[in-house]
C-alpha positions as MATLAB code, in Angstrom:
seq = 'MVNFNLISFTTAFRLWQKTASILVGLLFLASSLLAQTTNWTGASNSDWHDAGNWDNGVPTASSVAVLSSGTFFPAVRLGTSMVAQKVTIGGSMTLTIDIGGTLTIDGSPDQGILNNGTINNNGTLNIDNTGENGIQNSATGSITNAGNINIGTNGGALNIGNHGILNQAGGTFTNSTEGVLTIEDTDKYGISNSGTLENAGTLNTNGTGWAGLINDGATTNDGIMNIDDSGSNGTANFRNGINNNGSFTNNNEINIGLNSAAGNIRGYGLLNNGNFVNSGELIVRNTYQSGIQVNSFSAFTNNSNGTITLPDIPTAGGLPSLFNSGSFNNSGLVNTLSYRSIGTGALHNLPCGVFVISNSILTAVNSTIINDGFLEIPGQGNNMDGTHINNGVVRTGAITLNNFTNNEIILHKTAVTSCSRPSALHLNWAQMEPLP';
ca = [
      30.486  -27.652    0.397;
      29.601  -24.315   -1.518;
      26.177  -24.430   -3.551;
      27.279  -22.918   -6.667;
      23.521  -23.663   -8.099;
      21.917  -21.647   -5.456;
      24.745  -18.737   -5.992;
      24.396  -19.058   -9.621;
      20.595  -18.780   -9.234;
      20.389  -15.806   -6.793;
      23.255  -13.994   -8.944;
      20.935  -14.283  -11.881;
      17.931  -13.168  -10.534;
      19.670  -10.015   -9.172;
      21.099   -9.575  -12.628;
      17.738   -9.778  -13.902;
      16.080   -7.204  -11.773;
      19.038   -4.890  -12.378;
      18.688   -5.378  -16.179;
      15.188   -4.776  -16.206;
      15.404   -1.840  -14.019;
      17.939   -0.308  -16.766;
      15.974   -1.344  -19.578;
      12.600    0.758  -17.884;
      15.022    3.728  -17.602;
      16.506    3.368  -20.910;
      12.950    3.227  -22.674;
      11.657    6.207  -20.810;
      15.199    7.933  -21.817;
      14.520    7.327  -25.344;
      10.628    8.345  -25.061;
      12.154   11.705  -23.833;
      14.512   12.251  -26.099;
      12.554   11.314  -29.025;
       9.735   13.778  -27.493;
       9.158   16.900  -29.391;
       8.259   20.181  -27.799;
       5.738   22.449  -28.735;
       4.782   25.785  -27.055;
       1.133   27.245  -26.961;
       1.055   30.972  -28.419;
      -2.548   31.360  -28.858;
      -1.682   33.487  -31.673;
      -4.940   32.634  -33.826;
      -7.565   31.578  -31.186;
      -8.317   29.325  -28.417;
      -8.823   25.975  -30.380;
      -5.893   23.262  -29.303;
      -6.627   21.819  -32.719;
      -5.483   24.670  -34.638;
      -1.689   24.805  -35.774;
      -1.557   28.502  -36.016;
      -1.812   28.457  -32.149;
       1.593   26.431  -31.763;
       5.332   27.323  -32.481;
       5.971   23.795  -33.584;
       2.537   22.512  -34.931;
      -0.549   20.798  -32.971;
       0.822   18.486  -30.390;
       0.936   14.584  -31.224;
       1.287   11.328  -29.343;
       4.870   11.886  -28.923;
       4.748   16.039  -27.794;
       5.640   17.617  -24.890;
       2.825   20.406  -24.867;
       3.940   23.270  -22.901;
       1.403   26.034  -21.892;
       3.480   29.100  -20.415;
       1.753   31.991  -22.338;
      -0.446   33.009  -25.046;
      -2.990   35.626  -26.581;
      -5.634   33.142  -25.694;
      -6.207   30.438  -23.328;
      -6.287   26.810  -24.604;
      -9.544   24.815  -25.146;
     -10.139   21.324  -26.246;
     -13.443   21.842  -28.178;
     -16.636   19.712  -28.722;
     -16.089   16.779  -31.013;
     -12.388   16.853  -30.823;
      -9.783   14.221  -29.670;
      -6.624   15.452  -28.809;
      -3.140   14.041  -27.486;
       0.043   14.597  -26.275;
       2.939   12.635  -24.587;
       3.054   15.380  -21.566;
       1.248   18.773  -20.524;
       3.111   21.580  -18.693;
       0.728   24.116  -17.592;
       2.176   27.494  -16.338;
       1.166   29.605  -13.595;
      -0.744   32.285  -15.460;
      -2.796   29.735  -17.856;
      -5.823   27.867  -17.977;
      -6.482   24.711  -20.120;
      -9.995   24.015  -20.469;
     -11.668   20.785  -22.125;
     -15.215   21.241  -23.240;
     -18.067   18.907  -23.216;
     -17.664   16.565  -25.616;
     -13.780   17.156  -26.083;
     -11.028   14.550  -25.381;
      -7.698   14.519  -24.303;
      -5.512   11.825  -24.014;
      -1.866   11.612  -22.379;
       0.144    8.472  -22.774;
       3.692    7.748  -22.083;
       5.248   10.562  -20.329;
       8.593    9.774  -18.853;
       7.585   11.883  -15.415;
       4.254   13.516  -15.257;
       1.736   13.017  -17.134;
       0.438   16.400  -16.561;
       2.536   19.075  -14.520;
      -0.012   21.777  -13.530;
       0.713   24.897  -12.131;
      -1.879   26.849  -13.365;
      -5.614   25.854  -13.787;
      -7.604   23.043  -15.681;
     -11.399   23.037  -15.944;
     -12.337   19.695  -17.285;
     -15.954   19.455  -18.900;
     -15.213   16.435  -21.177;
     -12.774   13.530  -20.699;
      -8.956   13.451  -19.797;
      -7.119   10.319  -20.016;
      -3.658    9.775  -18.541;
      -1.763    6.427  -18.915;
       1.903    4.639  -18.863;
       3.895    7.672  -16.947;
       6.792    7.343  -15.204;
       5.745    9.469  -12.407;
       2.638   11.114  -11.407;
      -0.120   10.805  -13.608;
      -1.238   14.486  -12.383;
       0.973   16.795  -10.532;
      -0.633   19.900   -8.866;
       1.580   22.368   -7.449;
       1.205   24.827   -4.923;
      -0.277   27.155   -7.149;
      -2.242   24.837   -9.267;
      -6.027   24.476   -9.327;
      -8.108   21.796  -11.003;
     -11.888   21.520  -11.246;
     -13.260   18.197  -12.796;
     -17.027   18.266  -14.370;
     -16.289   15.525  -16.711;
     -14.596   12.298  -16.642;
     -10.909   11.829  -15.700;
      -9.303    8.299  -16.076;
      -5.960    7.667  -14.841;
      -4.302    4.503  -15.207;
      -7.227    2.924  -16.824;
      -6.060    1.759  -20.243;
      -2.581    0.610  -19.264;
      -1.230   -2.443  -17.669;
      -0.644   -3.197  -14.198;
       1.016   -0.610  -11.959;
       1.755    1.657  -15.400;
       1.389    4.863  -13.330;
       4.952    4.876  -12.144;
       4.372    6.892   -8.837;
       0.824    8.451   -7.747;
      -2.494    8.836   -9.583;
      -2.436   12.446   -8.400;
      -0.267   14.311   -6.538;
      -1.991   17.311   -5.054;
       0.880   19.225   -3.109;
       0.521   21.742   -0.457;
      -1.597   24.993   -1.559;
      -2.841   23.289   -4.247;
      -6.773   22.723   -4.862;
      -8.511   19.550   -6.678;
     -12.510   19.653   -7.049;
     -14.475   17.066   -8.142;
     -17.767   18.618   -8.966;
     -21.155   17.085   -8.550;
     -20.902   15.862  -12.457;
     -17.543   14.794  -11.904;
     -16.305   11.236  -12.120;
     -12.458   10.416  -11.040;
     -11.384    7.190  -11.985;
      -7.517    6.169  -10.716;
      -6.390    2.570  -11.311;
      -3.126    0.662  -11.403;
      -0.666    2.989   -9.542;
       2.684    2.085   -8.269;
       1.873    4.255   -5.019;
      -1.281    5.935   -3.997;
      -4.399    6.521   -5.901;
      -4.510   10.450   -4.486;
      -1.718   11.991   -2.237;
      -3.211   15.181   -0.865;
      -1.106   17.820    0.943;
      -3.340   20.695   -0.235;
      -7.142   20.558   -0.761;
      -9.354   17.981   -1.995;
     -12.945   18.250   -2.506;
     -15.312   15.771   -3.974;
     -18.775   16.148   -4.813;
     -19.067   13.769   -7.513;
     -17.730   10.066   -7.945;
     -14.001    8.889   -7.216;
     -13.069    5.543   -7.398;
      -9.410    3.962   -6.948;
      -8.636    0.225   -7.524;
      -5.514   -1.278   -7.996;
      -3.252    1.139   -6.219;
       0.255   -0.042   -5.255;
      -0.258    1.684   -1.852;
      -3.433    3.375   -0.367;
      -6.129    4.224   -2.549;
      -5.571    7.928   -0.826;
      -3.404    9.427    1.720;
      -4.303   12.696    3.128;
      -1.715   15.103    4.626;
      -4.253   18.299    3.889;
      -7.577   18.778    3.967;
     -10.178   16.610    2.330;
     -14.103   17.011    2.381;
     -16.451   14.342    0.754;
     -19.667   15.294   -0.389;
     -20.225   12.718   -3.112;
     -19.346    9.008   -3.382;
     -15.819    7.592   -2.625;
     -15.329    3.976   -3.654;
     -11.891    2.397   -2.821;
     -11.146   -0.953   -3.512;
      -7.960   -3.276   -3.976;
      -5.342   -1.350   -2.326;
      -1.647   -2.209   -0.921;
      -0.297   -4.830   -3.850;
       2.930   -3.421   -3.693;
       3.369   -1.333   -0.484;
       4.855   -2.288    2.719;
       2.704   -2.264    6.245;
       2.353    1.281    6.785;
       1.276    1.945    3.397;
      -1.312   -0.668    2.179;
      -4.510    1.042    3.554;
      -7.496    1.891    1.833;
      -7.447    5.714    2.989;
      -4.805    7.181    5.338;
      -5.715   10.097    7.107;
      -2.949   12.381    8.527;
      -4.821   15.778    8.198;
      -8.431   16.840    8.323;
     -11.149   14.625    6.706;
     -14.922   15.193    6.503;
     -17.063   12.758    5.418;
     -20.746   14.632    4.253;
     -21.952   11.576    2.075;
     -20.752    7.924    1.261;
     -17.590    6.306    1.373;
     -17.188    2.607    0.268;
     -13.718    1.041    1.333;
     -13.724   -2.912   -0.193;
     -17.140   -3.437   -1.283;
     -16.083   -4.516   -4.634;
     -12.965   -5.968   -3.427;
     -12.335   -9.880   -2.386;
     -11.437  -11.023    1.076;
      -8.299   -8.928    2.265;
      -7.687   -7.266   -0.880;
      -7.846   -4.040    1.274;
      -4.030   -5.088    2.280;
      -3.868   -3.117    5.331;
      -6.416   -1.011    7.704;
      -9.470   -0.061    5.531;
      -9.041    3.376    7.172;
      -6.071    4.376    9.493;
      -6.656    7.611   11.194;
      -3.507    9.951   12.411;
      -5.416   12.926   12.051;
      -9.002   14.232   12.546;
     -11.620   12.307   10.943;
     -15.136   13.581   11.029;
     -18.039   11.688    9.671;
     -21.729   12.912    8.947;
     -22.511   10.270    6.217;
     -22.285    6.784    5.616;
     -19.084    5.030    5.662;
     -18.840    1.020    4.954;
     -15.543   -0.678    5.385;
     -15.393   -4.658    4.244;
     -12.639   -6.764    2.862;
      -9.484   -5.599    4.918;
      -6.587   -7.816    5.854;
      -6.059   -5.440    9.292;
      -8.861   -3.766   11.040;
     -11.665   -2.046    9.391;
     -10.835    1.270   10.942;
      -7.647    1.965   13.249;
      -7.819    5.337   15.387;
      -3.973    5.853   16.255;
      -2.619    7.642   19.687;
      -3.127   11.310   19.710;
      -5.832   11.053   16.774;
      -9.408   11.822   17.025;
     -12.168   10.034   15.062;
     -15.999   11.399   15.474;
     -18.890   10.166   13.867;
     -21.859   12.941   14.245;
     -25.546   12.140   14.612;
     -26.015   11.672   10.907;
     -23.542    9.263   10.777;
     -23.478    5.888   10.340;
     -20.239    3.290   10.540;
     -20.705   -0.362    9.292;
     -17.666   -2.624    9.765;
     -19.215   -6.314    9.332;
     -15.999   -8.186    8.734;
     -13.400  -10.295   10.600;
     -10.310   -9.103    9.451;
      -8.063  -11.623    7.290;
      -5.027  -10.979    9.872;
      -6.218  -13.372   12.476;
      -7.114  -11.417   16.172;
      -7.192   -8.276   14.918;
     -10.660   -6.376   15.450;
     -13.036   -4.479   13.159;
     -12.419   -1.267   15.163;
      -9.074   -0.777   17.002;
      -8.928    2.413   19.139;
      -5.944    3.944   20.843;
      -7.111    7.453   20.040;
     -10.350    9.208   20.966;
     -13.496    8.040   19.189;
     -16.762    9.884   19.732;
     -19.881    8.771   18.707;
     -23.339   10.567   18.345;
     -24.590    8.240   15.440;
     -24.953    4.796   14.472;
     -21.902    2.424   14.994;
     -22.014   -1.225   13.828;
     -18.852   -3.278   14.467;
     -18.181   -6.750   14.695;
     -15.640   -6.146   17.375;
     -13.809   -3.353   19.583;
     -10.574   -3.205   21.074;
      -8.628   -0.529   22.595;
      -5.008   -0.200   23.671;
      -3.021    2.168   25.456;
      -5.135    5.024   26.422;
      -7.800    4.724   23.777;
     -11.144    6.458   24.599;
     -14.915    5.699   23.776;
     -17.486    8.109   24.054;
     -20.832    7.099   23.168;
     -22.790   10.235   23.288;
     -26.613   10.669   24.225;
     -28.856    9.322   21.486;
     -25.593    7.588   20.042;
     -25.859    3.716   19.218;
     -22.750    1.508   19.543;
     -23.594   -1.943   18.856;
     -20.710   -4.332   19.147;
     -21.845   -8.036   17.697;
     -18.921  -10.361   18.607;
     -16.338   -9.156   20.988;
     -14.691   -6.586   23.251;
     -11.308   -5.934   24.518;
     -10.196   -2.958   26.661;
      -6.731   -2.015   27.862;
      -5.986   -0.835   31.586;
      -5.681    2.698   30.704;
      -8.603    2.903   28.347;
     -12.173    4.334   28.978;
     -15.672    3.957   27.828;
     -17.976    6.643   28.624;
     -21.592    5.631   27.670;
     -24.263    8.365   27.709;
     -26.749    6.427   24.891;
     -27.043    2.913   23.900;
     -24.264    0.394   23.956;
     -24.680   -3.014   22.797;
     -21.975   -5.771   24.403;
     -21.870   -9.502   23.467;
     -21.968  -11.975   25.584;
     -18.771  -14.043   24.557;
     -15.225  -13.197   23.648;
     -14.864  -10.182   26.232;
     -12.083   -8.710   28.459;
     -12.847   -5.362   29.629;
     -10.006   -3.669   32.135;
      -9.822   -0.040   32.255;
     -12.326    2.806   33.534;
     -16.176    2.312   32.250;
     -18.864    4.625   32.975;
     -22.685    4.079   31.824;
     -25.078    6.884   32.092;
     -27.089    5.775   29.705;
     -28.551    2.124   28.610;
     -26.290   -1.143   28.019;
     -27.471   -4.442   26.408;
     -25.696   -7.184   27.116;
     -25.477  -10.989   26.774;
     -25.122  -13.372   29.794;
     -21.913  -11.450   31.281;
     -20.683   -9.400   34.135;
     -19.587   -6.209   33.043;
     -16.448   -5.658   34.722;
     -14.823   -2.134   35.750;
     -18.348   -0.236   35.046;
     -18.981    2.604   37.699;
     -22.631    1.937   37.472;
     -23.582   -1.497   36.041;
     -27.532   -1.209   35.433;
     -29.273   -1.857   32.309;
     -30.671    1.677   32.744;
     -29.376    4.444   34.561;
     -30.807    7.603   33.414;
     -34.382    7.308   31.360;
     -34.106   11.092   30.197;
     -30.542   10.479   28.485;
     -32.102    8.122   25.888;
     -35.820    9.421   25.248;
     -35.259   12.996   23.690;
     -33.354   11.957   20.696;
     -33.624   13.598   17.474;
     -33.083   10.626   15.793;
     -35.654    7.951   15.877;
     -34.162    5.328   14.436;
     -31.329    5.356   17.261;
     -33.413    3.977   19.928;
     -36.728    2.388   20.166;
     -37.326    1.551   23.615;
     -40.921    0.912   25.080;
     -40.274    1.898   28.963;
     -43.648    0.283   30.083;
     -42.435   -3.360   28.552;
     -38.739   -3.191   29.807;
     -37.916   -6.105   31.472;
     -35.671   -6.397   34.410;
     -32.064   -7.900   33.812;
     -32.574  -11.822   34.808;
];
C-alpha cells in the first residue's frame, strides 16, 4: 500500500526547501536592485563624509560605494560613522579608516568588500549579512588591520553567506600587533587563505559553518589565534578547527576549542596536509575527532621553544588525541593523551625533546618511532608494531616495549644532559633507579 502521508510530508518538505531558497535569492536580488551606486571622485579632499567627493552623494545603507579613481584617496575620519551596503576598491586605490572612525557594511547580496587595492584600518570595520564573502581580497589586494574588524558579529546564525575572509592567491592580509579580527557565523570558512596571512594581533573565529581557518597559502602567527565552535554546516573534511594545506608557522599562541563545549570542534582540531611548524604554544581541546591529524606526505615540526597540549579524549570513540600518518618531529614539549600512527607514520623525538603520552599508544606495522630525547609511554592500552629505536630515555609503566631496537631505560647519557631548555628534563643521574 502506498503511504500517501509520507509522500505528502516528503514532497511538502522539499517544496519548502526550494521555496525558502528562492525567497532568499529574491530578497538578495531585490536588495541589489534597490542599491544605488555612488562613485568616489575625491574632487574636494579625502573625507569620505564629504558629498563633494562622490558623484551620487555620500553612501547610505543601501549604496554600493565604488572606489576606482580619484584626486584624493578616501578616508573615514575620527569621530565619523559611515555606512554602505557594499564597497568595491580598485587596484590603484587606498581606503583608510582612521582611529576613531567606523565603517559599517550590511546587506550586500554578494561580497561585503571586494578589494583589488589597499585597505588600512586603524578604526572599526563592521561587516554583516552578506550573500557571499565578508571580505574578498584579490591577487592585487593588500589589507592591514591595526584596529578592529568584526565580520558576522551583529547578524544571525550563518549570516555571512560564504567565507568571512577570502584571501586569494597573491593577496596579503596583515593583522598587526594592535589589530583585533573577529569572525563569527559564516556559512563556510572563517578565513580561506590562498595568499599571505600574517597575524601579530588577536584573531578570533567562532560559529563557523566549516573550519575556522583553511590555509592553502602561507600563514604566520606571531600573535594570538582563538578558534572555537567550527563545522556546524560542513561535511567531514570541512569541520576542523584549522585545515593546513600550505605553509603554516606558529611563533606565539594558538588555542583551538578552549572556549567550546565538548565536541564543538566538529572534526579535527588541526588537520595538516602541508608543512606546519610550531615554535610557540598550541593547545587543542573539545574536538569530535583527533586533536591533531598529520596526514600522509605532510610534515609537522615542534621546535625547541614549542609546546603542544592535547589533553582530551576526542568525542568520536576510539580516535587518539594525536593521529600521525606523516612525519612528526619534536624538539620541544608535547603532552598528549594518546598517540596513534598508521601507514608509514614517523615520529622522531629529537635530543632535548620531551614527548609524553599519558593514556595509550598504538603504532602500525610500517610506522617508526626514533627517540633521541625523553619519551614517556603509559603502562596500559598499548599495541606497538613497526620499528622503534631508542637512543635516549624512555619512561614506561609496567609493560614490555615491543619492537624497540634497544629497550633499556637509559641508552646515552649525553643525549639528555646538554639540553638548552632546562624545563625539558630534570634528571639526577646519581639517584636514577634501575628498572624493576
